[in-house]
Biopython code that builds the backbone (N, CA, C, O; Angstrom):
import numpy as np
from Bio.PDB.StructureBuilder import StructureBuilder

atoms = [
    (1, "MET", "N", (170.430, 192.975, 178.339)),
    (1, "MET", "CA", (169.098, 192.682, 178.774)),
    (1, "MET", "C", (168.781, 191.209, 179.111)),
    (1, "MET", "O", (169.297, 190.279, 178.492)),
    (2, "ALA", "N", (167.822, 191.029, 180.220)),
    (2, "ALA", "CA", (167.337, 189.522, 180.636)),
    (2, "ALA", "C", (166.562, 189.037, 179.219)),
    (2, "ALA", "O", (166.097, 189.796, 178.369)),
    (3, "LEU", "N", (166.553, 188.026, 179.206)),
    (3, "LEU", "CA", (165.792, 187.027, 178.816)),
    (3, "LEU", "C", (164.441, 186.810, 179.121)),
    (3, "LEU", "O", (164.098, 187.017, 180.286)),
    (4, "MET", "N", (163.553, 186.411, 178.256)),
    (4, "MET", "CA", (162.055, 185.916, 178.726)),
    (4, "MET", "C", (161.835, 184.670, 177.629)),
    (4, "MET", "O", (162.553, 184.344, 176.683)),
    (5, "ILE", "N", (160.608, 184.108, 178.093)),
    (5, "ILE", "CA", (160.185, 182.977, 177.435)),
    (5, "ILE", "C", (158.774, 183.334, 176.942)),
    (5, "ILE", "O", (157.933, 183.885, 177.651)),
    (6, "THR", "N", (158.635, 183.056, 175.960)),
    (6, "THR", "CA", (157.133, 183.645, 175.114)),
    (6, "THR", "C", (156.219, 182.304, 175.464)),
    (6, "THR", "O", (156.672, 181.265, 175.946)),
    (7, "ASP", "N", (154.672, 182.584, 175.076)),
    (7, "ASP", "CA", (153.906, 181.673, 175.517)),
    (7, "ASP", "C", (154.023, 180.488, 174.058)),
    (7, "ASP", "O", (153.175, 179.653, 173.746)),
    (8, "GLU", "N", (155.144, 180.725, 173.467)),
    (8, "GLU", "CA", (154.997, 179.483, 172.472)),
    (8, "GLU", "C", (155.925, 178.486, 173.075)),
    (8, "GLU", "O", (156.224, 177.526, 172.365)),
    (9, "CYS", "N", (156.477, 178.571, 174.392)),
    (9, "CYS", "CA", (157.003, 177.556, 175.001)),
    (9, "CYS", "C", (155.967, 176.163, 175.131)),
    (9, "CYS", "O", (154.764, 176.145, 175.390)),
    (10, "ILE", "N", (156.831, 175.099, 174.874)),
    (10, "ILE", "CA", (156.410, 173.555, 175.106)),
    (10, "ILE", "C", (156.417, 173.183, 175.847)),
    (10, "ILE", "O", (155.677, 172.205, 175.948)),
    (11, "ASN", "N", (157.227, 173.581, 177.041)),
    (11, "ASN", "CA", (157.434, 173.322, 178.404)),
    (11, "ASN", "C", (158.424, 171.493, 178.152)),
    (11, "ASN", "O", (158.124, 170.434, 178.703)),
    (12, "CYS", "N", (159.432, 171.711, 177.284)),
    (12, "CYS", "CA", (160.137, 170.404, 176.828)),
    (12, "CYS", "C", (161.212, 170.381, 177.986)),
    (12, "CYS", "O", (161.852, 169.330, 178.022)),
    (13, "ASP", "N", (161.487, 171.165, 178.781)),
    (13, "ASP", "CA", (162.206, 170.882, 180.140)),
    (13, "ASP", "C", (163.960, 171.111, 179.799)),
    (13, "ASP", "O", (164.831, 170.837, 180.623)),
    (14, "VAL", "N", (164.190, 171.582, 178.626)),
    (14, "VAL", "CA", (165.688, 171.496, 178.281)),
    (14, "VAL", "C", (166.462, 172.720, 178.886)),
    (14, "VAL", "O", (167.652, 172.724, 179.199)),
    (15, "CYS", "N", (165.440, 173.912, 179.009)),
    (15, "CYS", "CA", (166.187, 175.087, 179.101)),
    (15, "CYS", "C", (166.732, 175.271, 181.001)),
    (15, "CYS", "O", (167.795, 175.729, 181.421)),
    (16, "GLU", "N", (165.920, 174.896, 181.546)),
    (16, "GLU", "CA", (165.782, 175.043, 183.130)),
    (16, "GLU", "C", (167.366, 174.245, 183.448)),
    (16, "GLU", "O", (168.078, 174.808, 184.279)),
    (17, "PRO", "N", (167.784, 173.235, 182.934)),
    (17, "PRO", "CA", (169.042, 172.888, 183.531)),
    (17, "PRO", "C", (170.168, 173.675, 182.754)),
    (17, "PRO", "O", (171.237, 173.784, 183.355)),
    (18, "GLU", "N", (170.102, 174.067, 181.881)),
    (18, "GLU", "CA", (171.126, 174.743, 181.330)),
    (18, "GLU", "C", (171.552, 176.174, 181.710)),
    (18, "GLU", "O", (172.395, 176.856, 181.127)),
    (19, "CYS", "N", (170.824, 176.508, 182.786)),
    (19, "CYS", "CA", (170.877, 177.919, 183.050)),
    (19, "CYS", "C", (171.816, 177.865, 184.430)),
    (19, "CYS", "O", (171.522, 177.349, 185.508)),
    (20, "PRO", "N", (172.996, 178.537, 184.065)),
    (20, "PRO", "CA", (173.873, 178.746, 185.176)),
    (20, "PRO", "C", (173.616, 179.461, 186.632)),
    (20, "PRO", "O", (174.272, 179.251, 187.652)),
    (21, "ASN", "N", (172.745, 180.163, 186.517)),
    (21, "ASN", "CA", (172.197, 181.237, 187.480)),
    (21, "ASN", "C", (170.977, 180.682, 188.062)),
    (21, "ASN", "O", (170.491, 181.239, 189.046)),
    (22, "LYS", "N", (170.349, 179.481, 187.479)),
    (22, "LYS", "CA", (169.182, 179.140, 188.154)),
    (22, "LYS", "C", (167.957, 180.148, 188.020)),
    (22, "LYS", "O", (167.079, 180.276, 188.873)),
    (23, "ALA", "N", (168.033, 180.846, 186.812)),
    (23, "ALA", "CA", (166.932, 182.090, 186.583)),
    (23, "ALA", "C", (165.843, 181.538, 186.216)),
    (23, "ALA", "O", (164.862, 182.275, 186.313)),
    (24, "ILE", "N", (165.596, 180.169, 185.702)),
    (24, "ILE", "CA", (164.842, 179.355, 184.826)),
    (24, "ILE", "C", (163.938, 178.669, 186.078)),
    (24, "ILE", "O", (164.404, 178.051, 187.035)),
    (25, "SER", "N", (162.712, 178.912, 185.843)),
    (25, "SER", "CA", (161.973, 177.864, 186.530)),
    (25, "SER", "C", (160.555, 177.714, 185.696)),
    (25, "SER", "O", (160.200, 178.293, 184.669)),
    (26, "GLN", "N", (159.703, 176.491, 186.699)),
    (26, "GLN", "CA", (158.536, 176.359, 185.976)),
    (26, "GLN", "C", (157.631, 177.287, 186.566)),
    (26, "GLN", "O", (157.674, 177.597, 187.757)),
    (27, "GLY", "N", (156.680, 177.806, 185.605)),
    (27, "GLY", "CA", (155.694, 178.752, 185.885)),
    (27, "GLY", "C", (154.382, 177.983, 186.005)),
    (27, "GLY", "O", (154.217, 176.780, 185.805)),
    (28, "ALA", "N", (153.311, 179.064, 186.435)),
    (28, "ALA", "CA", (151.974, 178.353, 186.224)),
    (28, "ALA", "C", (151.606, 177.736, 184.752)),
    (28, "ALA", "O", (150.818, 176.792, 184.813)),
    (29, "GLU", "N", (151.940, 178.022, 183.745)),
    (29, "GLU", "CA", (151.455, 177.152, 182.707)),
    (29, "GLU", "C", (153.270, 177.177, 181.780)),
    (29, "GLU", "O", (153.642, 176.033, 181.522)),
    (30, "ILE", "N", (153.999, 177.989, 181.456)),
    (30, "ILE", "CA", (155.246, 177.791, 181.076)),
    (30, "ILE", "C", (156.245, 178.188, 181.952)),
    (30, "ILE", "O", (156.120, 178.698, 183.065)),
    (31, "TYR", "N", (157.621, 177.797, 181.112)),
    (31, "TYR", "CA", (158.832, 178.043, 182.054)),
    (31, "TYR", "C", (158.974, 179.750, 182.271)),
    (31, "TYR", "O", (158.230, 180.461, 181.596)),
    (32, "GLU", "N", (159.729, 180.246, 183.013)),
    (32, "GLU", "CA", (159.706, 181.858, 183.184)),
    (32, "GLU", "C", (161.126, 182.010, 183.546)),
    (32, "GLU", "O", (161.725, 181.065, 184.060)),
    (33, "ILE", "N", (161.641, 183.016, 183.336)),
    (33, "ILE", "CA", (163.182, 183.468, 183.729)),
    (33, "ILE", "C", (162.648, 184.608, 184.771)),
    (33, "ILE", "O", (161.686, 185.350, 184.571)),
    (34, "ASP", "N", (163.493, 184.583, 185.935)),
    (34, "ASP", "CA", (163.860, 185.549, 186.311)),
    (34, "ASP", "C", (164.830, 186.767, 186.221)),
    (34, "ASP", "O", (166.004, 186.679, 186.583)),
    (35, "PRO", "N", (164.377, 187.708, 185.808)),
    (35, "PRO", "CA", (165.222, 188.681, 185.201)),
    (35, "PRO", "C", (166.104, 189.332, 186.185)),
    (35, "PRO", "O", (166.982, 190.103, 185.796)),
    (36, "ASP", "N", (165.894, 189.020, 187.686)),
    (36, "ASP", "CA", (167.095, 189.442, 188.332)),
    (36, "ASP", "C", (168.270, 188.701, 188.526)),
    (36, "ASP", "O", (169.353, 189.035, 189.006)),
    (37, "LEU", "N", (167.805, 187.468, 187.997)),
    (37, "LEU", "CA", (169.120, 186.187, 187.987)),
    (37, "LEU", "C", (169.506, 186.180, 186.674)),
    (37, "LEU", "O", (170.564, 185.566, 186.527)),
    (38, "CYS", "N", (169.029, 186.651, 185.617)),
    (38, "CYS", "CA", (169.409, 186.528, 184.310)),
    (38, "CYS", "C", (170.760, 187.382, 183.938)),
    (38, "CYS", "O", (170.868, 188.571, 184.238)),
    (39, "THR", "N", (171.701, 186.697, 183.302)),
    (39, "THR", "CA", (172.758, 187.654, 182.739)),
    (39, "THR", "C", (172.706, 187.208, 181.741)),
    (39, "THR", "O", (173.897, 187.277, 181.440)),
    (40, "GLU", "N", (172.177, 186.714, 180.817)),
    (40, "GLU", "CA", (172.370, 186.110, 179.465)),
    (40, "GLU", "C", (173.424, 185.376, 179.282)),
    (40, "GLU", "O", (174.118, 185.342, 178.266)),
    (41, "CYS", "N", (173.588, 184.664, 180.440)),
    (41, "CYS", "CA", (174.969, 183.684, 180.525)),
    (41, "CYS", "C", (176.259, 184.531, 180.444)),
    (41, "CYS", "O", (177.247, 183.858, 180.149)),
    (42, "VAL", "N", (176.468, 185.759, 180.625)),
    (42, "VAL", "CA", (177.337, 186.752, 180.789)),
    (42, "VAL", "C", (177.983, 186.181, 182.102)),
    (42, "VAL", "O", (177.288, 185.975, 183.097)),
    (43, "GLY", "N", (179.621, 185.879, 182.070)),
    (43, "GLY", "CA", (180.211, 185.445, 182.931)),
    (43, "GLY", "C", (180.633, 183.837, 183.063)),
    (43, "GLY", "O", (181.606, 183.397, 183.675)),
    (44, "HIS", "N", (179.656, 183.101, 182.339)),
    (44, "HIS", "CA", (179.734, 181.877, 181.971)),
    (44, "HIS", "C", (179.824, 181.435, 180.545)),
    (44, "HIS", "O", (180.795, 180.695, 180.380)),
    (45, "TYR", "N", (179.190, 181.629, 179.563)),
    (45, "TYR", "CA", (179.469, 181.622, 178.505)),
    (45, "TYR", "C", (179.312, 182.580, 177.335)),
    (45, "TYR", "O", (178.757, 183.645, 177.608)),
    (46, "ASN", "N", (179.588, 182.445, 176.449)),
    (46, "ASN", "CA", (179.772, 183.442, 175.263)),
    (46, "ASN", "C", (178.366, 183.898, 174.784)),
    (46, "ASN", "O", (178.164, 185.079, 174.501)),
    (47, "GLU", "N", (177.155, 182.717, 174.673)),
    (47, "GLU", "CA", (175.985, 182.802, 174.358)),
    (47, "GLU", "C", (174.780, 182.207, 175.247)),
    (47, "GLU", "O", (174.776, 181.063, 175.702)),
    (48, "PRO", "N", (173.883, 183.044, 175.401)),
    (48, "PRO", "CA", (172.694, 182.250, 176.226)),
    (48, "PRO", "C", (172.750, 180.743, 176.114)),
    (48, "PRO", "O", (172.599, 180.341, 174.960)),
    (49, "GLN", "N", (172.903, 179.950, 176.899)),
    (49, "GLN", "CA", (172.681, 178.502, 177.130)),
    (49, "GLN", "C", (171.057, 178.263, 176.640)),
    (49, "GLN", "O", (170.753, 177.670, 175.604)),
    (50, "CYS", "N", (170.201, 178.779, 177.487)),
    (50, "CYS", "CA", (168.750, 178.568, 177.063)),
    (50, "CYS", "C", (168.535, 178.654, 175.625)),
    (50, "CYS", "O", (168.282, 177.686, 174.907)),
    (51, "GLN", "N", (168.647, 179.842, 175.248)),
    (51, "GLN", "CA", (168.448, 179.797, 173.727)),
    (51, "GLN", "C", (169.238, 178.969, 172.649)),
    (51, "GLN", "O", (168.922, 178.964, 171.460)),
    (52, "GLN", "N", (170.213, 178.326, 173.138)),
    (52, "GLN", "CA", (170.880, 177.388, 172.297)),
    (52, "GLN", "C", (170.502, 176.163, 172.401)),
    (52, "GLN", "O", (171.048, 175.280, 171.740)),
    (53, "VAL", "N", (169.395, 175.893, 173.344)),
    (53, "VAL", "CA", (168.740, 174.552, 173.541)),
    (53, "VAL", "C", (167.593, 174.471, 173.056)),
    (53, "VAL", "O", (167.216, 173.411, 172.555)),
    (54, "CYS", "N", (166.775, 175.602, 173.103)),
    (54, "CYS", "CA", (165.158, 175.855, 172.798)),
    (54, "CYS", "C", (164.744, 175.585, 171.510)),
    (54, "CYS", "O", (164.867, 176.347, 170.551)),
    (55, "PRO", "N", (164.191, 174.354, 171.506)),
    (55, "PRO", "CA", (163.680, 173.532, 170.174)),
    (55, "PRO", "C", (162.565, 174.675, 169.540)),
    (55, "PRO", "O", (162.372, 174.576, 168.328)),
    (56, "VAL", "N", (161.979, 175.519, 170.112)),
    (56, "VAL", "CA", (160.868, 176.287, 169.258)),
    (56, "VAL", "C", (161.355, 177.944, 169.282)),
    (56, "VAL", "O", (160.557, 178.861, 169.085)),
    (57, "ASP", "N", (162.808, 178.143, 169.559)),
    (57, "ASP", "CA", (163.345, 179.590, 169.394)),
    (57, "ASP", "C", (162.132, 180.504, 170.288)),
    (57, "ASP", "O", (161.578, 181.503, 169.831)),
    (58, "CYS", "N", (161.919, 180.029, 171.389)),
    (58, "CYS", "CA", (160.794, 180.845, 172.545)),
    (58, "CYS", "C", (161.655, 181.894, 173.312)),
    (58, "CYS", "O", (160.989, 182.627, 174.043)),
    (59, "ILE", "N", (162.590, 182.048, 173.301)),
    (59, "ILE", "CA", (163.197, 182.855, 174.116)),
    (59, "ILE", "C", (164.212, 184.335, 173.777)),
    (59, "ILE", "O", (165.440, 184.432, 173.767)),
    (60, "PRO", "N", (163.362, 185.175, 173.570)),
    (60, "PRO", "CA", (163.911, 186.475, 173.166)),
    (60, "PRO", "C", (164.323, 187.372, 174.078)),
    (60, "PRO", "O", (164.051, 187.156, 175.259)),
    (61, "LEU", "N", (165.119, 188.648, 173.672)),
    (61, "LEU", "CA", (165.595, 189.394, 174.817)),
    (61, "LEU", "C", (164.075, 190.054, 175.169)),
    (61, "LEU", "O", (163.185, 190.236, 174.338)),
    (62, "ASP", "N", (164.006, 190.361, 176.592)),
    (62, "ASP", "CA", (163.045, 191.203, 176.944)),
    (62, "ASP", "C", (163.335, 192.747, 176.813)),
    (62, "ASP", "O", (164.288, 193.412, 177.220)),
    (63, "PRO", "N", (162.316, 193.065, 176.180)),
    (63, "PRO", "CA", (162.484, 194.502, 175.861)),
    (63, "PRO", "C", (162.271, 195.651, 176.910)),
    (63, "PRO", "O", (162.621, 196.831, 176.887)),
    (64, "ASP", "N", (161.680, 195.021, 177.701)),
    (64, "ASP", "CA", (161.367, 195.928, 179.135)),
    (64, "ASP", "C", (162.457, 195.998, 180.154)),
    (64, "ASP", "O", (162.373, 196.694, 181.166)),
    (65, "ARG", "N", (163.399, 195.313, 179.876)),
    (65, "ARG", "CA", (164.688, 194.889, 181.096)),
    (65, "ARG", "C", (166.198, 195.069, 179.924)),
    (65, "ARG", "O", (166.940, 194.212, 179.442)),
    (66, "LYS", "N", (166.177, 196.346, 179.814)),
    (66, "LYS", "CA", (167.541, 196.531, 178.909)),
    (66, "LYS", "C", (168.875, 196.442, 179.591)),
    (66, "LYS", "O", (168.931, 197.348, 180.422)),
    (67, "GLU", "N", (169.721, 195.888, 179.584)),
    (67, "GLU", "CA", (170.485, 196.021, 180.373)),
    (67, "GLU", "C", (171.978, 195.999, 179.435)),
    (67, "GLU", "O", (172.021, 195.002, 178.715)),
    (68, "SER", "N", (173.239, 196.937, 179.308)),
    (68, "SER", "CA", (174.387, 196.476, 178.677)),
    (68, "SER", "C", (175.219, 195.455, 179.066)),
    (68, "SER", "O", (175.029, 194.906, 180.151)),
    (69, "LYS", "N", (176.246, 195.071, 178.232)),
    (69, "LYS", "CA", (177.138, 193.919, 178.743)),
    (69, "LYS", "C", (177.763, 194.104, 180.065)),
    (69, "LYS", "O", (177.884, 193.185, 180.875)),
    (70, "ASP", "N", (178.179, 195.382, 180.275)),
    (70, "ASP", "CA", (178.799, 195.767, 181.583)),
    (70, "ASP", "C", (177.713, 195.775, 182.741)),
    (70, "ASP", "O", (178.027, 195.496, 183.898)),
    (71, "GLU", "N", (176.515, 196.083, 182.395)),
    (71, "GLU", "CA", (175.602, 195.761, 183.460)),
    (71, "GLU", "C", (175.340, 194.463, 183.958)),
    (71, "GLU", "O", (175.363, 194.165, 185.152)),
    (72, "LEU", "N", (175.087, 193.680, 183.002)),
    (72, "LEU", "CA", (175.212, 192.109, 182.763)),
    (72, "LEU", "C", (176.322, 191.537, 183.629)),
    (72, "LEU", "O", (176.053, 190.744, 184.532)),
    (73, "GLN", "N", (177.514, 191.910, 183.379)),
    (73, "GLN", "CA", (178.768, 191.435, 183.898)),
    (73, "GLN", "C", (178.725, 192.092, 185.736)),
    (73, "GLN", "O", (179.090, 191.426, 186.705)),
    (74, "GLN", "N", (178.257, 193.326, 185.782)),
    (74, "GLN", "CA", (177.998, 193.591, 187.380)),
    (74, "GLN", "C", (177.114, 192.716, 187.777)),
    (74, "GLN", "O", (177.458, 192.140, 188.810)),
    (75, "LYS", "N", (175.843, 192.314, 187.239)),
    (75, "LYS", "CA", (175.065, 191.476, 187.941)),
    (75, "LYS", "C", (175.707, 190.072, 188.100)),
    (75, "LYS", "O", (175.557, 189.567, 189.213)),
    (76, "TYR", "N", (176.353, 189.400, 187.234)),
    (76, "TYR", "CA", (176.850, 188.371, 187.350)),
    (76, "TYR", "C", (177.855, 188.483, 188.684)),
    (76, "TYR", "O", (177.722, 187.708, 189.630)),
    (77, "LEU", "N", (178.776, 189.429, 188.659)),
    (77, "LEU", "CA", (179.849, 189.573, 190.127)),
    (77, "LEU", "C", (178.904, 189.417, 191.105)),
    (77, "LEU", "O", (179.060, 188.525, 191.939)),
    (78, "LYS", "N", (177.714, 190.315, 191.149)),
    (78, "LYS", "CA", (176.841, 190.270, 192.279)),
    (78, "LYS", "C", (176.423, 188.739, 192.955)),
    (78, "LYS", "O", (176.613, 188.285, 194.083)),
    (79, "LEU", "N", (175.792, 188.183, 191.779)),
    (79, "LEU", "CA", (175.111, 186.629, 192.206)),
    (79, "LEU", "C", (176.090, 186.072, 192.717)),
    (79, "LEU", "O", (176.022, 185.753, 193.904)),
    (80, "ILE", "N", (177.484, 185.756, 191.818)),
    (80, "ILE", "CA", (178.738, 184.896, 192.232)),
    (80, "ILE", "C", (178.933, 185.565, 194.023)),
    (80, "ILE", "O", (178.674, 184.827, 194.973)),
    (81, "SER", "N", (179.267, 186.579, 194.166)),
    (81, "SER", "CA", (179.700, 187.098, 195.412)),
    (81, "SER", "C", (178.608, 186.531, 196.536)),
    (81, "SER", "O", (178.972, 186.198, 197.664)),
    (82, "ALA", "N", (177.430, 186.474, 196.154)),
    (82, "ALA", "CA", (176.345, 186.399, 196.639)),
    (82, "ALA", "C", (176.141, 184.687, 197.338)),
    (82, "ALA", "O", (175.547, 184.344, 198.360)),
    (83, "SER", "N", (176.672, 184.101, 196.619)),
    (83, "SER", "CA", (176.713, 182.541, 196.819)),
    (83, "SER", "C", (177.867, 182.023, 197.363)),
    (83, "SER", "O", (177.971, 180.811, 197.549)),
]
sb = StructureBuilder()
sb.init_structure("model")
sb.init_model(0)
sb.init_chain("A")
sb.init_seg("    ")
for serial, (resi, resn, name, xyz) in enumerate(atoms, 1):
    if name == "N":
        sb.init_residue(resn, " ", resi, " ")
    sb.init_atom(name, np.array(xyz, "f"), 0.0, 1.0, " ", f" {name:<3s}", serial, name[0])
structure = sb.get_structure()
């Protein structure tokens, strides 16, 4: 699954630089995660780094974007081959 940022986000700016896929950006009101770029840090780390640094715990799994670890790995491989 891709991750998502909920409206509890306080715009503290700590998640964006932690994302190795550059999937996090400032939205109109709060930070947003591009689900096409989010691999939950598969391929980079054992755990999603944005969740690790978020002080308000507002980055859950996106229930609308269910992906297996294998699918996330394939997305990661596709992203690194495109860069």
